[in-house]
N, C-alpha and C positions, 0 to 999 in steps of 0.2 A: 538594553537597547529595546525600543518599542517600535513596532511597525506602524507607520503613519497610514491613515485611512486612504490616502491617495497615492500610496507608494506601490504601484502595480509592477513589480519587477521579478516575480517568481513564476515559474512554470510548474505544472504538475503532470506527471505521466501516470495514468490510471491503467493498470495492467489487467486485462480481462480476456486473455487469449487461451487460457487453459480449457481443456475439455472436461477433466474431472471425472473420476470413476467412483469415488466414495459416496457420492450422493445417491447412486442407484437409480438415476432417471435418464431417459433418452436425451432430454434437454440439458445443455450445459448449465452449471450452477448459477453463473452470473446472469442468465436469462430467466431463471425461475422468478415467479411473481411473489412479491411481498406487498400486501395491501394493493393488489391489482396493478403493480408497477414492477418492471424488471429490477432486480437487486442492484445492478450496476447503475441504473438511473438514479436511485436513491443516493448512491455514492457520488456520482457526478454533481448532484445538486448541492452537496455540502461545499464543494470547491467553487461552484458558480457563484455562491453567495459571498465569497471572500474577496474583498476589494483589492488585496495585494496580489491575487493570482491573475497574471496577464495571459498565460497560454495554458490550455488544457488539451492533452493528447490522450485519446483513448486507443489503446493497442488491443486489437482483438484478432480472432482467426480470420484468415483471408476470405473464407466463404461467408463469414458473418459480417463483413464490412457493410454491405448494402443494407441489411436490416438494422444494424446499429445506427447507420446514418438516418434511416427512417425514424427510429426511436428518438434520436437526438433532435430531429426536426419536430417530431410530434410533441416534445416537451419544451420546445422553444429555446434550445441550446445550440442551434446550428451556427450562430455567429461566435460562439465561445469555444466549442469543442470540435477538434479535428480527429477524425477516425482513420486509423491506418492499420494495415495487416501486421501481425507480429511474426516472430521467428519460431524455430523448433523448440527452444527452451525459453523459460521466463527471462533469463539473463539476456538472451538475444532480442527479446521483445522490448526490454527496457532500453537497450542500446539503440534500437531503431527509433524509439521515442525520443531519445536524446538528440538524434540527428535532425529531428523536426522542431527543436526548440533552440532558442538563443538567449534566454534570460541568464543573468549571472548566477541565479540560484534555482535549483530544481528539486522538487519533491517527487517521490515515487510512492504510489499507494496501490494496494490490492483492490481490484474492482468489487470483490465480495466482502469488503469491510464497510458496510453502509452506516454503521453507528458511530464512527469517529465524529467528534464534535468540532465545531468551528474553533472553539477555545483550544482544543488539543492541537489542531493543525497549526494555529497561530503560535502556540508555545513552542512547537517543534521548529517552526520556521525561524522564530526569534533566536532560539538556542543555536541554530546553525549559523546565523549571521554573527552571533557573539563568539562562538567557539570553532566554527569552520565546518562542522558536520554534526548531525544529531539524529536520534531515532526515538520513537515512542516505545515504551516497554512497561511492564508491570512486574512487581516482585513475585517470584515463584511461591506459591502457597504450600505445596507439598514437598516432602523430602524426596530428593532425587538421588538415584543410585547409578554409578557407572558400572557397566556390566561387560564381561568379555564374550568371546565367540561361543563359549560353552555355557553361557547364561549364568555365570557365577559373578557375584558382586566383587568388584575390584576396589571401589572406593565410594565414600559418601561425601560429596562436596558440601561445603558450608552453604546452607540455603540462603543466608544473608547476602551472599555474593552472586546469586543467580537471579536473572531477570528473563522473563518471557518476552521476546521481541515482537513488536507489531509494526504497522505502518500507519502514517507516512514516515519515510526516512528522508532527511533533507541534506543537501550537499551543495557545495559550489559546483556549478556545471562543469567547469574545466577539470576539477578533481574526479568527478564521477565518470566523465568521458575517458579520461586517461586510465582510470581504474579498469573500466570495461575493455579498453584496448590492450592493456597489459594482460588481463585475464585471457583475452582471445589469443594473444600471441603465445602465452604459456600453456594454452589448452586447459585452463582452470575454470571449473564450474562451481560457483558459490551458491549458498543457500539463501543469501539476501545481498542487497547492494552494499550494505555496511561492510560485509565480509570482504568485498572487493576493494573498498576504499581503505580498510584496515591494512591490506597488503602493501599499500603505498606508504604506510607509517603515519597516516593521518589519524589524529585522535578524534574519537566519536563520543559526543556527549549523550547520555541517556536522560530522556525526559519522561517522567512518570505519566502513563496514560490511564486507561480505564479498563476494567475487566469486561465491560460491556462492548468494547471495541473488538468484537469477535470476527473471525474469518469464517464465513459460512461455507462449509465443505461437506457436511454430512446431514442426513435427515434430522438428526437431533439438533444440529445447529439451526436448522430452519425453524424447528419448533421453538427453540429459545429466542430466535429473532422475532417471532410473533409475540412472545411474552415481553420482550424488551420494548417493542413498538407499543403494545398495549399499556405498559407501565408508563412510557413517555406521555402518552395521550391522556392518561388519567391522573398523572402527577404523583403516582404512588412510588415508594421506594426511595 
């Protein structure tokens, strides 16, 4: 299935409500500057350029809504991006975003993943329409050990079956909303949206992404982000 250029029927929820402590800065990671522009703005611009994205909801901290709205206006996205306050947990923020959208398909993306490409987003969206749900991921490079509470190795999973999960993740809106409501009812807190949908028995297709689609959470990530941006501009790599 191919997404037609005039088929604007998907929404995206960009989650940027976390405070983050691993960055070691007073400012939240999503508002740190990358090439003189807040990281989350780089992220939003990827989705603004995609013709099949009809709605963009930026979910941020309640106190940050006014300045995010200012940034959205400053970069000419006020007619495309709606800014709303999030919840106590990422999961709650995504659900609040879902209540603001009504497209049949919805993508969820981390606000601090600015290097996802338009091609990757499109591939994830197409896979969801074909298979019902999809997530971007990359094969794990390192050997992974399962360890018990006493820090002893209990098993070594086959690396060929392990993938590191990224965003965006794409779902039928009704499935994701039901998954969130079931999780809320059960008091279940998942580590990503796919985990909630999997609880419903929905099969989730993995779409290979890129190792450069990093989540910027530490100072080292920010240094690597500068390297990636420089490489993109010079055409090296």
